[in-house]
C-alpha positions as CSV (number, residue, x, y, z in Angstrom):
1,M,-32.6,-71.5,62.7
2,I,-31.9,-70.0,66.1
3,V,-28.3,-69.1,66.9
4,S,-27.2,-68.5,70.4
5,A,-24.8,-65.8,71.4
6,A,-22.3,-68.4,72.5
7,D,-22.4,-70.1,69.1
8,A,-22.2,-66.9,67.1
9,G,-19.5,-65.3,69.2
10,S,-19.7,-62.1,71.3
11,D,-18.3,-60.0,68.5
12,D,-21.1,-60.9,66.1
13,L,-24.0,-60.5,68.6
14,P,-23.4,-57.6,71.0
15,F,-25.8,-57.5,74.0
16,F,-26.2,-53.7,73.6
17,A,-26.2,-51.5,70.6
18,P,-23.7,-48.6,71.0
19,S,-25.2,-45.3,71.9
20,K,-25.2,-42.7,69.1
21,K,-24.9,-39.1,70.2
22,V,-27.9,-37.0,69.1
23,Y,-27.3,-33.4,67.9
24,P,-30.7,-31.7,67.9
25,Q,-30.9,-28.7,65.6
26,H,-32.4,-25.4,66.5
27,V,-35.9,-24.8,65.2
28,A,-38.4,-21.9,65.4
29,G,-42.2,-22.2,65.5
30,P,-45.2,-22.2,67.8
31,F,-44.3,-25.5,69.5
32,R,-40.8,-24.3,70.2
33,R,-42.1,-21.0,71.6
34,A,-44.6,-22.9,73.8
35,K,-41.7,-25.0,75.2
36,W,-39.7,-21.9,75.9
37,L,-42.6,-20.3,77.8
38,I,-43.2,-23.4,79.8
39,L,-39.5,-23.7,80.6
40,V,-39.2,-20.1,81.8
41,A,-42.4,-20.5,83.9
42,C,-41.5,-23.8,85.5
43,L,-37.9,-22.9,86.3
44,G,-38.9,-19.5,87.5
45,I,-41.4,-21.0,89.9
46,Y,-38.9,-23.7,91.0
47,Y,-36.0,-21.3,91.7
48,A,-38.1,-18.4,93.2
49,L,-40.7,-20.2,95.3
50,P,-38.5,-20.9,98.4
51,F,-38.1,-17.1,98.8
52,V,-41.8,-16.4,98.7
53,R,-43.1,-15.3,102.2
54,W,-46.4,-16.2,103.8
55,E,-47.3,-14.8,107.2
56,R,-48.8,-17.5,109.5
57,G,-48.6,-15.8,112.9
58,P,-46.3,-16.2,115.9
59,N,-44.3,-19.4,116.4
60,L,-44.7,-20.5,112.8
61,P,-42.4,-20.2,109.8
62,N,-43.2,-17.5,107.2
63,Q,-41.9,-19.4,104.1
64,A,-44.8,-20.1,101.7
65,V,-43.7,-23.6,100.8
66,L,-41.6,-25.5,103.4
67,A,-41.0,-29.1,104.3
68,D,-40.1,-28.6,108.0
69,I,-38.6,-32.0,108.7
70,A,-37.3,-31.0,112.1
71,H,-40.8,-30.3,113.3
72,N,-42.6,-32.8,111.2
73,R,-44.7,-30.3,109.2
74,F,-45.3,-29.4,105.6
75,Y,-46.5,-25.9,104.8
76,F,-48.0,-24.9,101.5
77,F,-49.2,-21.3,101.7
78,F,-52.3,-21.5,104.0
79,I,-52.2,-25.3,104.3
80,E,-50.3,-27.0,107.1
81,I,-49.9,-30.8,106.8
82,W,-49.0,-32.9,109.9
83,P,-47.5,-36.4,109.7
84,Q,-50.9,-37.9,110.6
85,E,-52.3,-36.4,107.4
86,V,-50.0,-38.1,105.0
87,Y,-53.1,-39.2,103.1
88,Y,-53.1,-35.8,101.5
89,F,-49.9,-36.7,99.7
90,T,-51.4,-40.0,98.7
91,G,-54.4,-38.2,97.3
92,L,-52.0,-35.9,95.3
93,L,-50.2,-38.8,93.9
94,I,-53.5,-40.4,92.8
95,L,-54.6,-37.2,91.3
96,A,-51.3,-36.8,89.4
97,A,-51.6,-40.4,88.0
98,F,-55.2,-39.8,86.8
99,M,-54.2,-36.4,85.3
100,L,-51.4,-38.2,83.4
101,F,-53.8,-40.8,82.2
102,L,-56.2,-38.1,81.0
103,M,-53.5,-36.1,79.2
104,N,-52.4,-39.2,77.5
105,S,-56.0,-40.0,76.4
106,V,-56.5,-36.5,75.0
107,A,-53.2,-35.7,73.4
108,G,-50.5,-38.3,74.0
109,R,-47.4,-37.6,76.0
110,L,-48.0,-33.9,76.8
111,W,-46.2,-34.4,80.1
112,C,-43.1,-35.8,78.5
113,G,-42.8,-33.2,75.7
114,Y,-43.5,-30.0,77.7
115,L,-43.6,-30.4,81.5
116,C,-41.3,-33.3,82.6
117,P,-38.3,-32.0,84.6
118,Q,-36.0,-34.1,82.4
119,T,-37.4,-32.3,79.3
120,V,-37.2,-28.8,80.9
121,W,-33.6,-29.1,82.1
122,T,-32.4,-30.8,78.9
123,D,-33.9,-28.0,76.9
124,L,-32.0,-25.5,79.0
125,F,-28.7,-27.5,78.8
126,L,-29.1,-27.7,75.0
127,A,-29.6,-24.0,74.8
128,V,-26.4,-23.5,76.7
129,E,-24.6,-26.0,74.4
130,R,-25.8,-24.1,71.3
131,F,-24.7,-20.8,72.7
132,F,-21.1,-22.0,73.2
133,E,-20.7,-24.6,70.4
134,G,-23.1,-23.5,67.7
135,D,-26.0,-25.3,66.0
136,R,-26.1,-28.9,64.9
137,R,-23.6,-28.8,62.0
138,E,-21.0,-26.8,64.0
139,R,-21.3,-29.1,66.9
140,I,-20.8,-32.2,64.8
141,R,-17.9,-30.7,62.9
142,R,-16.2,-29.7,66.2
143,D,-16.7,-33.1,67.8
144,E,-15.3,-34.9,64.8
145,G,-12.4,-32.6,64.4
146,P,-9.2,-32.5,66.3
147,W,-8.8,-30.8,69.7
148,N,-7.6,-27.2,69.5
149,V,-7.8,-24.0,71.5
150,D,-11.2,-23.0,70.1
151,K,-12.8,-26.4,70.8
152,L,-11.2,-26.6,74.3
153,W,-12.5,-23.2,75.6
154,R,-16.0,-23.8,74.2
155,K,-16.2,-27.2,75.9
156,I,-14.8,-25.8,79.2
157,L,-17.3,-22.9,79.3
158,K,-20.2,-25.2,78.3
159,H,-19.5,-27.8,81.1
160,T,-18.8,-25.0,83.6
161,S,-22.2,-23.4,82.8
162,W,-23.9,-26.8,83.1
163,L,-22.3,-27.4,86.5
164,M,-23.4,-23.9,87.7
165,I,-27.0,-24.6,86.6
166,A,-26.9,-28.1,88.2
167,W,-25.4,-26.6,91.4
168,W,-28.2,-24.0,91.7
169,T,-30.8,-26.7,90.9
170,G,-29.6,-28.8,93.8
171,G,-29.3,-25.7,96.0
172,A,-32.8,-24.6,95.2
173,W,-34.2,-28.0,96.2
174,V,-32.5,-27.9,99.6
175,L,-34.0,-24.5,100.2
176,Y,-37.5,-26.1,100.4
177,F,-36.4,-27.9,103.6
178,A,-35.2,-24.8,105.6
179,D,-35.8,-21.1,105.7
180,A,-34.4,-20.1,102.4
181,P,-32.7,-16.7,103.2
182,T,-31.2,-18.1,106.4
183,L,-29.9,-21.2,104.7
184,V,-28.4,-19.2,101.8
185,R,-26.4,-17.1,104.2
186,A,-25.3,-20.2,106.1
187,L,-24.2,-21.9,102.8
188,A,-22.3,-18.9,101.7
189,S,-20.5,-18.7,105.1
190,F,-19.9,-22.4,105.2
191,T,-21.8,-22.8,108.4
192,A,-24.7,-24.8,107.0
193,P,-25.4,-28.4,108.1
194,V,-23.2,-31.0,106.4
195,A,-26.3,-32.7,105.1
196,A,-27.2,-29.6,103.0
197,Y,-23.8,-29.7,101.3
198,V,-24.1,-33.4,100.7
199,W,-27.5,-33.2,99.1
200,I,-26.5,-30.2,97.0
201,A,-23.6,-32.3,95.7
202,I,-25.8,-35.3,95.0
203,L,-28.4,-33.2,93.1
204,T,-25.7,-31.3,91.2
205,F,-24.2,-34.5,90.0
206,T,-27.6,-36.0,89.0
207,T,-28.8,-32.9,87.2
208,Y,-25.5,-32.5,85.3
209,A,-25.5,-36.2,84.4
210,L,-29.2,-36.6,83.4
211,A,-29.7,-33.3,81.6
212,G,-26.3,-32.7,80.2
213,I,-24.7,-36.1,79.5
214,M,-27.5,-38.8,79.3
215,R,-30.3,-36.6,77.9
216,E,-32.5,-38.8,75.6
217,Q,-31.1,-42.0,77.2
218,V,-33.1,-41.2,80.3
219,C,-36.3,-41.1,78.3
220,K,-35.5,-44.2,76.3
221,Y,-34.2,-46.5,78.9
222,M,-34.7,-45.2,82.5
223,C,-38.2,-43.7,82.4
224,P,-41.1,-46.2,82.8
225,W,-43.8,-43.8,81.5
226,P,-43.3,-44.6,77.7
227,R,-44.1,-48.2,78.4
228,I,-47.1,-47.4,80.6
229,Q,-48.3,-44.8,78.0
230,A,-48.1,-47.3,75.2
231,A,-50.5,-49.6,77.2
232,L,-52.9,-46.7,77.9
233,T,-53.2,-45.0,74.6
234,D,-55.7,-45.8,71.9
235,D,-56.3,-45.0,68.2
236,E,-58.5,-42.0,69.1
237,A,-55.8,-40.1,71.1
238,L,-54.0,-37.2,69.5
239,N,-50.3,-37.9,68.9
240,V,-47.6,-36.3,66.8
241,T,-48.2,-38.1,63.6
242,Y,-46.6,-38.2,60.1
243,R,-49.6,-38.1,57.8
244,Y,-48.3,-40.8,55.4
245,D,-51.5,-40.7,53.4
246,R,-50.3,-37.3,52.2
247,G,-46.6,-37.6,52.4
248,E,-46.0,-40.9,50.5
249,P,-44.3,-41.7,48.2
250,R,-41.4,-39.6,49.3
251,T,-39.2,-37.9,46.8
252,S,-37.2,-34.7,46.3
253,F,-39.0,-31.5,45.5
254,K,-37.8,-31.4,41.8
255,Q,-38.5,-35.1,41.3
256,A,-42.0,-34.6,42.7
257,L,-42.6,-31.8,40.1
258,R,-41.5,-34.1,37.3
259,L,-43.6,-37.0,38.5
260,R,-46.7,-34.9,38.9
261,A,-46.2,-33.4,35.5
262,H,-46.4,-36.9,34.0
263,G,-49.4,-37.8,36.1
264,E,-47.5,-40.1,38.5
265,P,-48.0,-40.1,42.3
266,A,-45.7,-38.1,44.5
267,G,-46.1,-37.3,48.1
268,D,-45.5,-34.0,49.9
269,C,-42.6,-35.3,51.9
270,V,-39.4,-34.1,50.2
271,D,-37.2,-36.3,52.4
272,C,-35.3,-33.3,53.8
273,Q,-34.6,-35.1,57.1
274,Q,-35.4,-31.9,59.0
275,C,-37.8,-33.7,61.3
276,V,-35.0,-36.1,62.3
277,A,-32.4,-33.3,62.7
278,V,-34.5,-31.3,65.3
279,C,-35.7,-34.4,67.2
280,P,-34.2,-34.4,70.8
281,T,-34.3,-38.2,70.8
282,G,-33.0,-38.6,67.3
283,I,-35.9,-40.6,65.9
284,D,-37.7,-40.5,62.5
285,I,-41.3,-39.7,63.1
286,R,-42.1,-41.0,59.6
287,D,-41.5,-44.5,60.9
288,G,-44.7,-44.2,63.0
289,S,-45.4,-44.2,66.7
290,Q,-42.4,-45.1,68.8
291,L,-41.6,-45.3,72.5
292,D,-38.6,-42.9,72.0
293,C,-40.9,-40.1,70.8
294,I,-41.6,-37.6,73.6
295,Q,-44.3,-35.8,71.6
296,C,-42.6,-32.4,71.9
297,G,-43.9,-31.1,68.5
298,L,-40.5,-29.8,67.3
299,C,-40.7,-31.9,64.2
300,I,-44.0,-30.2,63.4
301,D,-42.3,-26.8,63.5
302,A,-39.5,-28.1,61.2
303,C,-41.8,-29.7,58.7
304,D,-44.1,-26.7,58.5
305,S,-41.2,-24.5,57.8
306,V,-40.1,-26.7,54.9
307,M,-43.7,-27.0,53.6
308,T,-43.9,-23.2,53.6
309,K,-40.6,-22.8,51.7
310,T,-41.8,-25.3,49.1
311,G,-45.2,-23.7,48.6
312,R,-47.1,-26.6,50.1
313,S,-49.7,-26.5,52.9
314,Q,-48.5,-27.1,56.4
315,G,-49.6,-30.0,58.5
316,L,-47.7,-32.9,56.9
317,I,-46.7,-33.7,60.5
318,G,-49.1,-32.7,63.2
319,Y,-51.2,-33.8,66.1
320,D,-53.6,-36.3,64.7
321,T,-55.1,-39.7,65.5
322,A,-54.3,-43.1,63.9
323,D,-58.0,-43.4,63.0
324,N,-57.9,-40.2,61.0
325,V,-55.1,-41.4,58.8
326,E,-57.0,-44.5,58.0
327,R,-60.1,-42.5,57.4
328,R,-58.4,-40.2,54.9
329,L,-57.0,-43.2,53.0
330,A,-60.5,-44.6,52.8
331,G,-61.9,-41.3,51.6
332,K,-63.9,-40.7,54.8
333,T,-64.3,-37.5,56.9
334,T,-61.9,-37.1,59.7
335,L,-63.1,-36.6,63.3
336,Y,-61.7,-36.2,66.8
337,R,-63.6,-37.1,69.9
338,P,-62.0,-35.7,73.0
339,I,-65.1,-36.6,75.0
340,R,-65.3,-40.4,75.1
341,A,-65.7,-43.2,77.7
342,R,-62.0,-43.2,78.5
343,T,-61.6,-39.5,79.1
344,V,-64.9,-39.2,80.9
345,I,-63.9,-41.9,83.3
346,Y,-60.6,-40.3,84.1
347,A,-62.3,-36.8,84.5
348,V,-64.8,-38.3,86.9
349,L,-62.1,-40.0,88.9
350,I,-60.1,-36.8,89.1
351,A,-63.3,-34.9,90.2
352,L,-64.1,-37.5,92.9
353,V,-60.6,-37.6,94.3
354,G,-60.2,-33.9,94.2
355,S,-63.6,-33.3,95.8
356,A,-62.8,-35.8,98.6
357,M,-59.5,-34.0,99.3
358,L,-61.1,-30.6,99.3
359,Y,-63.9,-31.8,101.6
360,Q,-61.4,-33.3,104.0
361,L,-59.3,-30.2,103.9
362,A,-62.3,-27.9,104.5
363,T,-63.5,-30.0,107.5
364,R,-60.2,-30.9,109.0
365,R,-59.9,-30.2,112.7
366,T,-57.1,-28.5,114.6
367,V,-57.4,-30.8,117.6
368,E,-57.2,-34.6,117.6
369,I,-57.7,-37.2,120.3
370,S,-56.6,-40.8,120.5
371,V,-57.2,-43.3,123.3
372,L,-55.3,-46.4,124.4
373,H,-56.8,-48.8,127.0
374,E,-54.4,-50.0,129.7
375,R,-54.3,-53.7,129.6
376,T,-52.9,-54.5,133.0
377,P,-55.4,-54.8,134.5
378,L,-58.3,-54.4,132.2
379,F,-60.6,-53.3,135.0
380,V,-60.6,-52.8,138.8
381,K,-63.6,-53.4,141.0
382,L,-63.5,-50.9,143.9
383,S,-64.6,-51.5,147.5
384,D,-67.9,-49.6,147.0
385,G,-68.9,-51.8,144.0
386,S,-68.0,-49.4,141.3
387,V,-65.8,-50.5,138.3
388,R,-62.8,-48.5,137.0
389,N,-60.8,-48.7,133.7
390,A,-57.6,-46.8,133.0
391,F,-56.8,-45.2,129.7
392,A,-54.0,-43.1,128.1
393,I,-55.4,-40.2,126.2
394,R,-53.2,-38.2,123.7
395,I,-54.4,-34.8,122.6
396,L,-52.9,-33.2,119.5
397,N,-53.0,-29.4,119.2
398,K,-52.4,-28.2,115.6
399,R,-52.8,-24.5,116.4
400,P,-49.8,-22.1,117.0
401,D,-51.2,-21.1,120.4
402,T,-51.8,-22.9,123.8
403,R,-55.2,-24.5,124.2
404,L,-57.3,-25.6,127.1
405,I,-59.0,-28.9,126.3
406,V,-61.9,-30.2,128.5
407,L,-62.3,-34.0,128.6
408,T,-65.6,-35.8,129.1
409,V,-66.9,-39.3,128.7
410,A,-70.3,-40.7,127.7
411,G,-72.0,-44.0,127.0
412,L,-73.0,-45.3,130.4
413,S,-75.3,-44.0,133.1
414,G,-73.4,-42.1,135.8
415,I,-70.0,-42.6,134.1
416,R,-67.3,-40.1,135.2
417,L,-63.7,-39.3,134.1
418,E,-60.7,-38.2,136.2
419,A,-57.3,-37.1,134.8
420,V,-54.0,-37.4,136.6
421,G,-52.1,-34.1,137.1
422,T,-54.7,-31.7,135.6
423,D,-57.0,-28.9,136.7
424,A,-60.7,-29.2,136.6
425,T,-63.7,-27.0,135.7
426,A,-66.3,-26.0,138.3
427,D,-68.4,-29.1,137.5
428,G,-65.4,-31.4,137.8
429,R,-64.4,-32.0,134.2
430,P,-60.6,-32.3,133.7
431,I,-58.9,-29.4,131.8
432,V,-55.7,-30.4,129.8
433,T,-53.3,-27.7,128.8
434,V,-51.7,-28.4,125.4
435,D,-48.8,-26.3,124.1
436,P,-48.8,-24.9,120.6
437,D,-48.1,-27.3,117.7
438,S,-47.6,-30.2,120.0
439,S,-49.3,-33.1,121.7
440,R,-49.8,-34.2,125.3
441,E,-50.6,-37.5,126.8
442,V,-52.5,-37.8,130.1
443,R,-53.6,-40.8,132.1
444,V,-57.3,-41.0,133.0
445,F,-59.6,-43.2,135.1
446,V,-63.1,-43.9,133.9
447,T,-65.4,-45.1,136.7
448,V,-69.0,-46.5,136.5
449,P,-70.9,-46.3,139.9
450,P,-72.3,-49.5,141.5
451,G,-75.8,-50.6,140.4
452,V,-75.3,-49.8,136.7
453,P,-75.9,-52.9,134.6
454,L,-72.7,-53.8,132.8
455,R,-71.7,-56.3,130.1
456,D,-68.2,-57.8,129.7
457,T,-67.5,-54.9,127.3
458,Q,-69.4,-51.9,126.1
459,L,-68.5,-49.0,123.8
460,I,-67.9,-45.5,125.4
461,S,-67.1,-42.2,123.9
462,F,-64.3,-39.8,124.8
463,I,-65.0,-36.1,124.0
464,A,-62.4,-33.3,123.8
465,S,-63.7,-29.7,123.7
466,D,-61.7,-26.5,123.3
467,L,-62.7,-24.4,126.3
468,F,-62.7,-21.1,124.3
469,V,-62.9,-21.9,120.6
470,G,-65.6,-24.5,121.0
471,E,-64.1,-27.1,118.7
472,V,-65.2,-30.6,119.6
473,V,-63.7,-34.0,118.7
474,R,-64.5,-37.5,119.9
475,T,-63.3,-41.0,119.7
476,H,-64.4,-44.4,121.0
477,D,-63.0,-47.3,123.1
478,H,-64.3,-50.2,125.1
479,F,-65.1,-50.3,128.9
480,F,-64.5,-53.7,130.5
481,A,-66.3,-55.0,133.5
482,P,-66.5,-58.3,135.4
């Protein structure tokens, strides 16, 4: 029988289950140490990178990583990206997607458990919370108890510290869009652009809310990756797994000793709930794979600690595959195949996209040319029988110094090119002066002498050559005739 919400009443069938606050307990172990190392490395790079200098020469910024919105440039150490080269960012996004797919195929949600910004900042905020309010039991006791002076000052200092971290997080992000030392001085003297203060306020609020208040709710309800990951994973991927073939049936340590003394089965799991207590999302890994699990491995550290204290071998919870659990139950040998069709395909795609981007980067030119045919009129027939077309040529100079670009045209016998308002070489070729890091548009006339056989339209080539460097680029357009 199906009962609707209207028939049962809103009190009986709530649309949303109330959120239950999670109090992760501190744990020590190799996975926790790995997370600390990654946290320090990631946050160190994030906060310090805007202050790293990189000398590029005159007329260019010396900040190593800079999104120069005012001049439509993105700088990353020796790489300079122009708006016309946005495909590099597309390639990076494709690479990131394939790398996520590969990590998922090899060892589950490694990104979520160790590298995701939400995970990194939440770990930092939890460390601050433990510093001021104590570990799991102390925090629960204080939250359930009445307000007093001790509880008040701890809460105030915790939230103040969170706001300071969130404020510097937002401030550090803004530093990637302007010269960092200059902007810091302007911010401190309240002379920075209003937009800088607005974005710092927005990022401060979002960091404070996501990492301090919402925490695991972001991973459970806001992030799409758990749903995507569930569709991409397979039974041969490593995941944080409760080895129920060894742990069941669960019982207390003393009860297990009695059962085994009488020849009755007893699993290694002593039902201590430590794996649940340390979980940042509050799940029970013993219930199997779940979307809420971020695969951080903290439950492995907690369980290994308990197994050591009870004199049992570690690894009741560990990185394993679903196939291996079934194999052990069937008495077969376990195996893990990191190299299989899925991982090979992802690795090949990463190599292909990465190689294409590296080739494009290695062969990229510092001068570009584009041509637009003037449509009114398409052509002019001169009194001597020659035919002339007019074009607008735009030359882009990506170098930090002024360049002299020589223009020529090819494709028809006797064809010649003249540019309006430019100098010319000794043999009559136009020379266009283009300022550093800028573009220039010139109007040109392309003329074909009389007597040259012409069709209604034919393809011609426009060639731009640097007078001193020798770099040559070309493009094509159509020449129209009667």
